[in-house]
Structures are given as C-alpha cells and as structure tokens.
C-alpha positions as CSV (number, residue, x, y, z in Angstrom):
1,M,57.6,80.2,16.6
2,L,60.7,79.9,18.7
3,P,64.1,79.3,17.2
4,D,64.3,76.0,19.2
5,S,61.3,74.3,18.0
6,R,61.9,75.2,14.2
7,N,62.8,72.2,12.0
8,S,64.4,73.2,8.9
9,S,65.9,69.9,7.9
10,P,66.0,68.7,4.6
11,H,64.2,65.6,5.9
12,A,61.1,67.5,7.0
13,I,60.5,69.0,3.3
14,F,61.1,65.4,1.9
15,A,58.5,63.8,4.3
16,T,56.0,66.6,3.4
17,V,56.6,66.1,-0.2
18,C,56.0,62.4,0.1
19,G,52.9,62.8,2.2
20,V,51.3,65.1,-0.4
21,V,52.2,62.8,-3.1
22,L,50.7,60.0,-0.9
23,A,47.4,61.9,-0.3
24,V,46.9,62.4,-3.8
25,L,47.7,58.6,-5.0
26,A,45.2,57.7,-2.3
27,M,42.3,59.9,-3.4
28,L,43.2,59.1,-7.2
29,F,43.1,55.1,-6.5
30,S,39.8,55.6,-4.6
31,L,38.3,57.1,-7.3
32,F,38.9,54.2,-9.5
33,R,38.1,51.5,-7.2
34,P,35.4,49.5,-8.7
35,A,32.1,49.7,-6.3
36,T,30.2,46.6,-6.0
37,G,26.5,46.9,-4.7
38,I,23.3,45.0,-4.3
39,E,20.1,46.3,-4.8
40,I,17.0,44.2,-3.3
41,Y,13.6,44.4,-4.8
42,R,10.2,42.4,-4.5
43,D,11.1,40.3,-7.4
44,V,14.5,40.6,-8.0
45,V,18.2,41.0,-6.6
46,I,20.8,43.3,-8.8
47,R,24.3,43.1,-8.3
48,T,25.8,46.2,-9.6
49,V,29.4,46.8,-10.4
50,G,31.6,49.8,-11.4
51,R,29.4,52.9,-11.0
52,Q,32.4,55.2,-11.1
53,P,32.3,57.7,-14.0
54,F,35.2,56.2,-15.9
55,V,35.3,52.6,-14.7
56,R,33.1,49.8,-15.8
57,I,34.3,46.2,-15.0
58,G,31.1,44.7,-15.4
59,A,27.5,44.7,-16.3
60,D,24.6,44.7,-13.6
61,L,23.5,41.0,-12.9
62,V,19.7,40.5,-12.3
63,V,18.9,37.6,-10.5
64,P,14.8,36.8,-9.9
65,W,13.9,35.7,-6.3
66,A,12.2,32.6,-8.0
67,S,15.4,31.1,-9.1
68,I,17.4,31.7,-5.9
69,V,17.6,28.3,-4.2
70,A,19.9,29.2,-1.3
71,V,21.9,32.1,0.4
72,A,24.9,30.8,1.7
73,D,28.1,32.4,3.6
74,A,31.5,31.3,2.1
75,V,35.1,32.4,2.5
76,R,37.3,33.1,-0.4
77,L,41.1,32.4,0.4
78,N,43.6,35.1,-1.4
79,T,47.1,33.9,-1.1
80,T,50.0,36.3,-2.3
81,G,53.5,35.2,-1.5
82,L,53.6,34.5,2.1
83,W,50.3,35.8,3.2
84,T,46.9,34.4,3.0
85,S,43.8,36.8,3.6
86,R,40.5,35.7,4.0
87,D,37.3,37.6,2.5
88,P,33.7,36.8,3.5
89,L,31.4,36.4,0.9
90,I,27.7,36.0,0.4
91,R,26.8,33.5,-2.3
92,L,23.4,33.5,-3.9
93,V,22.7,30.0,-5.3
94,V,20.6,29.5,-8.4
95,R,19.0,27.2,-10.6
96,E,19.6,28.4,-14.1
97,P,22.9,29.4,-15.0
98,L,23.6,33.1,-14.7
99,D,24.1,35.5,-17.5
100,K,27.8,35.5,-18.7
101,D,27.7,39.3,-19.3
102,G,27.5,40.4,-15.9
103,R,29.7,38.0,-14.1
104,L,32.9,38.8,-12.3
105,G,35.7,36.4,-12.1
106,W,34.5,34.6,-9.0
107,D,31.0,33.8,-10.2
108,T,30.4,30.6,-11.7
109,D,27.1,29.3,-13.5
110,H,25.3,28.3,-10.5
111,Y,26.2,31.0,-8.1
112,L,26.5,34.6,-7.7
113,Q,29.0,35.9,-5.3
114,L,28.9,39.0,-3.1
115,P,32.1,40.5,-1.4
116,A,30.7,41.0,2.0
117,S,33.6,43.5,2.8
118,W,32.5,45.7,-0.3
119,M,28.7,46.2,1.0
120,A,27.8,49.2,2.9
121,A,25.5,47.0,5.2
122,E,27.1,45.1,8.1
123,P,27.6,41.4,6.5
124,N,25.9,39.3,9.2
125,T,22.8,41.6,8.9
126,L,22.8,41.8,5.0
127,I,22.9,37.8,5.1
128,A,20.1,37.4,7.4
129,V,17.8,39.8,5.4
130,L,18.6,38.0,2.1
131,R,17.8,34.6,3.7
132,A,14.6,36.0,5.3
133,M,13.6,37.2,1.8
134,A,14.5,34.3,0.0
135,V,11.7,32.1,1.9
136,S,8.6,33.6,0.2
137,D,7.1,36.5,-1.6
138,E,5.2,37.1,1.6
139,S,8.2,37.5,3.9
140,R,9.8,39.7,0.8
141,R,7.0,42.2,1.1
142,E,6.9,42.3,4.9
143,I,10.5,43.0,4.9
144,L,10.4,45.7,2.1
145,E,7.6,47.5,4.0
146,I,10.0,48.3,6.8
147,G,12.6,51.2,6.1
148,P,15.9,50.3,5.0
149,E,17.5,52.2,7.8
150,T,15.6,50.0,10.3
151,I,16.3,46.7,8.5
152,F,20.0,47.2,8.3
153,M,20.7,48.5,11.5
154,P,22.6,45.9,13.5
155,P,21.2,45.1,17.0
156,P,23.0,46.5,19.9
157,L,26.3,45.7,21.1
158,H,25.3,44.1,24.4
159,E,22.4,41.7,22.5
160,R,25.2,40.9,20.0
161,I,27.5,39.8,22.9
162,R,25.0,38.0,24.8
163,R,24.1,36.1,21.6
164,G,27.6,35.4,20.7
165,I,27.3,36.8,17.3
166,I,29.8,39.7,17.1
C-alpha cells in the first residue's frame, strides 16, 4: 500500500497476462491428456486408455492371467534432438497375439506395455504385485482379499533404504 512498494511498470502487467494464459493452457492440456490405467481382477488384467470425456485414443485391452507368461520391467528411450529420456515400463508378456484393437504404438503381438510413470501406484510396488499375481490362481485370490490401499502402500522409507530399493 505504500507508494514505494507499488510496481506500476508495464512489465508487471505483461507478466501477469502471460501467467494467466499459461495457467489456462496448463488446465486445458491436462484435460486432454490421455489417461492410461490398469484394472486388476482375479481372471483378467485390463489396460484402460483415454477415459476423459472427449479423448479416446484406444480401446481397453483385456488380457487373461492364463495367457500371461511373464511380468518384466523395461525401459523405453525417447530421443528428441539432443535429449534422451528414459521411461520405465511394465511389460506383460503373453502367449497369444494381442488384439489389434486395444493396442497402443509401443505394444506388439507378444507383449503389452504399461508406462509406469503414468500409473497411480508406485511402480516397484505395482510390478511386485503383478509378479506375485502371475504365479497362480491361489496367489491372486489371496492378494485380492487384501484391500488395495494395503496392497499398494509402499514399505516405509527406512525399510526401503535398508533393502536398497528406493
């Protein structure tokens, strides 16, 4: 309120307008971001894609547990110009070729990839749960009896540091 602390320069007005425009663009882009998720059931795993109201980039892909051979971790390298970024992936390796309808660009006939950075659960916990569930029908039933908030809760930080799995 004091006259010395007022900033009436045109740069402040320009910065405010740019900030408002950037905030509106960020909200708009987040609205159209494709959401990729995974639903885990006793008999099947369903990868869901594009659940927003206006965006649909692929169909849901249903993979029965009986056709899953392995759950592997992988890394996708994205090279753009001078930069290379690494995206961690969870790969479900299957026996039969996947349905072409629900595939995304990085899926193949023999594996379905889940971008770990797009999932709501912590990636190491999610891959551990998927590996445990791929073992047998009995292990799937035991795991699904536990609540999801308990299953996907990562271990405490001191325990992860002790084990070296941060």
